[in-house]
C-alpha positions in Angstrom: 8.1 -37.9 -36.7 10.9 -39.7 -34.9 13.9 -38.3 -36.7 15.2 -34.9 -38.0 15.6 -36.4 -41.5 11.9 -37.5 -41.6 10.7 -34.1 -40.3 12.9 -32.2 -42.9 11.7 -34.3 -45.8 8.0 -34.0 -44.7 8.1 -30.3 -44.3 9.8 -29.9 -47.6 7.3 -32.2 -49.4 4.2 -30.6 -47.8 5.5 -27.1 -48.4 6.1 -27.9 -52.1 2.6 -29.4 -52.4 0.9 -26.5 -50.7 2.8 -23.5 -52.3 5.3 -24.2 -55.0 3.5 -27.0 -56.8 0.2 -25.2 -57.5 2.0 -22.0 -58.6 4.4 -23.9 -60.8 1.6 -25.9 -62.3 -0.4 -22.8 -63.2 2.7 -21.2 -64.6 3.6 -24.1 -66.9 0.0 -24.6 -68.0 -0.4 -20.9 -68.8 2.9 -21.0 -70.8 1.6 -24.0 -72.8 -1.6 -22.0 -73.5 0.5 -19.1 -74.9 2.9 -21.1 -77.0 1.2 -24.2 -78.1 0.0 -22.8 -81.4 3.5 -21.8 -82.4 5.7 -24.4 -80.7 4.9 -28.0 -81.7 7.0 -29.4 -78.9 5.5 -27.3 -76.1 2.9 -29.9 -75.1 5.4 -32.7 -74.9 7.9 -30.7 -72.9 5.3 -29.7 -70.3 4.0 -33.3 -70.0 7.5 -34.6 -69.6 8.2 -32.0 -66.9 4.9 -32.9 -65.0 5.7 -36.6 -65.2 9.2 -36.0 -63.8 7.8 -33.8 -61.1 5.2 -36.3 -60.0 7.6 -39.3 -59.9 10.1 -37.2 -57.9 7.5 -36.2 -55.3 6.3 -39.9 -55.1 9.9 -40.9 -54.6 10.3 -38.4 -51.7 7.0 -39.8 -50.2 8.3 -43.3 -50.3 11.7 -42.2 -48.9 9.8 -40.7 -45.9 8.1 -44.1 -45.3 11.4 -45.9 -45.7 13.3 -43.7 -43.1 10.4 -43.3 -40.6 10.2 -46.3 -38.2 6.5 -45.5 -37.4 5.4 -45.8 -41.0 5.4 -48.7 -43.4 3.9 -49.4 -46.8 0.6 -50.7 -45.3 0.2 -47.3 -43.5 0.0 -45.5 -46.9 -2.3 -48.1 -48.5 0.2 -50.1 -50.5 -1.5 -53.3 -49.7 -4.0 -55.5 -51.4 -7.3 -55.9 -49.6 -10.7 -57.2 -50.6 -11.7 -60.0 -52.9 -10.8 -60.0 -56.6 -14.5 -60.2 -57.5 -15.2 -57.0 -55.6 -12.4 -55.2 -57.3 -13.4 -56.4 -60.8 -17.0 -55.4 -60.1 -16.0 -51.9 -59.2 -13.8 -51.6 -62.3 -16.6 -53.0 -64.5 -19.1 -50.5 -63.0 -16.8 -47.6 -63.7 -16.1 -48.7 -67.2 -19.8 -48.9 -68.0 -20.3 -45.4 -66.5 -17.2 -44.1 -68.5 -18.6 -45.5 -71.8 -21.9 -43.9 -71.2 -20.2 -40.6 -70.4 -18.2 -40.7 -73.6 -21.3 -41.3 -75.6 -23.0 -38.3 -74.0 -20.0 -36.1 -74.5 -19.7 -37.1 -78.2 -23.4 -36.2 -78.6 -22.8 -32.8 -77.0 -19.8 -32.2 -79.2 -21.7 -33.2 -82.4 -24.4 -30.7 -81.4 -21.8 -27.9 -80.8 -22.5 -27.8 -77.1 -19.8 -27.3 -74.4 -18.7 -30.4 -72.6 -18.8 -30.0 -68.8 -15.4 -29.4 -67.3 -13.5 -29.5 -70.6 -12.6 -25.8 -70.8 -10.5 -26.2 -67.6 -8.2 -28.6 -69.3 -8.5 -27.6 -72.9 -4.7 -27.4 -73.5 -4.1 -30.8 -71.9 -6.1 -32.5 -74.6 -3.7 -34.1 -77.2 -4.0 -33.2 -80.8 -1.7 -35.7 -82.5 -0.9 -39.4 -82.2 2.4 -38.6 -80.4 0.7 -36.3 -78.0 -1.9 -39.0 -77.2 1.0 -41.3 -76.0 2.2 -38.4 -73.8 -1.3 -37.9 -72.4 -1.7 -41.6 -71.7 1.7 -41.6 -69.8 0.6 -38.6 -67.7 -2.7 -40.4 -66.9 -0.9 -43.4 -65.6 1.7 -41.3 -63.8 -0.9 -39.1 -62.1 -3.0 -42.1 -61.1 -0.2 -43.8 -59.3 1.8 -41.0 -57.9 -1.0 -38.7 -56.8 -2.7 -41.5 -54.9 0.5 -42.4 -53.1 1.2 -38.8 -52.2 -2.2 -37.2 -51.5 -4.2 -40.2 -50.3 -1.6 -42.5 -48.9 1.2 -40.4 -47.3 -0.6 -37.2 -46.4 -3.4 -39.0 -44.6 -0.8 -41.2 -42.8 1.2 -38.1 -41.7 -2.0 -36.4 -40.5 -2.9 -39.2 -38.3 0.5 -40.3 -37.1 2.4 -37.0 -36.8 -0.4 -34.5 -36.1 -2.7 -36.7 -34.2 -5.7 -36.0 -36.4 -8.6 -38.4 -36.9 -8.5 -40.2 -40.2 -11.4 -38.2 -41.4 -9.8 -34.8 -40.5 -6.5 -35.9 -42.1 -8.3 -37.0 -45.2 -10.0 -33.6 -45.4 -6.7 -31.8 -45.2 -5.1 -34.1 -47.8 -8.1 -33.5 -50.1 -7.6 -29.7 -49.8 -4.0 -30.0 -50.8 -4.9 -32.3 -53.7 -7.4 -29.7 -55.0 -4.8 -26.9 -54.6 -2.5 -28.9 -56.8 -4.9 -28.3 -59.6 -4.9 -24.5 -59.4 -4.2 -24.3 -63.1 -7.7 -25.5 -63.8 -9.4 -22.5 -62.2 -12.0 -22.7 -59.5 -14.5 -24.7 -61.5 -11.9 -27.3 -62.4 -10.7 -27.4 -58.8 -14.3 -28.0 -57.7 -14.6 -30.9 -60.1 -11.2 -32.3 -58.9 -12.4 -32.0 -55.3 -15.5 -34.1 -56.0 -13.5 -36.7 -57.8 -10.9 -36.7 -55.0 -13.6 -37.0 -52.4 -14.9 -40.2 -54.1 -11.3 -41.6 -54.3 -10.7 -40.7 -50.7 -13.9 -42.5 -49.5 -12.9 -45.5 -51.5 -9.5 -45.6 -49.9 -10.9 -45.1 -46.4 -13.4 -47.9 -47.0 -10.9 -50.4 -48.4 -7.7 -49.4 -46.7 -5.9 -50.0 -50.0 -4.7 -47.7 -52.7 -5.2 -50.3 -55.4 -8.8 -49.3 -56.4 -8.2 -45.5 -56.1 -5.1 -45.9 -58.3 -6.9 -47.9 -61.0 -9.9 -45.6 -61.0 -7.7 -42.5 -61.0 -5.9 -43.8 -64.1 -9.1 -44.7 -65.9 -10.7 -41.3 -65.0 -7.7 -39.4 -66.4 -7.5 -41.6 -69.5 -11.2 -41.0 -70.2 -10.7 -37.2 -69.6 -7.7 -36.8 -71.9 -8.1 -39.5 -74.5 -11.8 -40.2 -74.9 -13.2 -36.7 -74.6 -14.0 -35.2 -78.0 -11.8 -32.3 -79.0 -13.3 -28.8 -78.8 -13.4 -26.7 -81.9 -10.1 -25.1 -82.6 -11.5 -21.6 -82.3 -12.5 -22.4 -78.7 -8.9 -23.5 -78.0 -7.6 -20.1 -79.2 -9.9 -18.3 -76.8 -8.9 -20.2 -73.6 -5.3 -19.0 -73.3 
């Protein structure tokens, strides 16, 4: 880092992502689990807070790029690479897989069987039409901001400031990304790590955040809006 301002912003951002962010995320999610049944606005307040937090962190990440002469938007993947046909093909393949997954999940729900990974995010699943809009907004926000922060900026910092190889920097960024989902418990964090690994490999292969962002948004939309609701008695047991 070539300036005290860049160094200060970077230390503050990374420190928040590693320590404060995971703990605050678990605290707010646990609070939602305790109060959702009695407070109809609890879900919307938490999602609003999470959205504001993520956009603020992304703004700090972009500020670091703006004030650091050795970084530019291309270094954090904010470029378009590859042919449109390739991009559309990847999106089509994911959509087919997502539709198949929804079909399987609905069959499991109809048979009263647990849906893999659902318990980790039970309280994030919307229950009303208004909450579905909030969930959709969070999906878009997370897809954009988390890719900029965890895939784009952290990998760039690891290679440029710490002298790590791109693979080592990507591993460290993936660990921080998984830690940010502490509220999901170790099973949820394992699933997040696997998804994050796929998104990381896609980013390293293409050099662009375009596809990781699109797929991240679609994954979150599928998880929050297209996954069948668990039975209400299960919800009451997961707080």
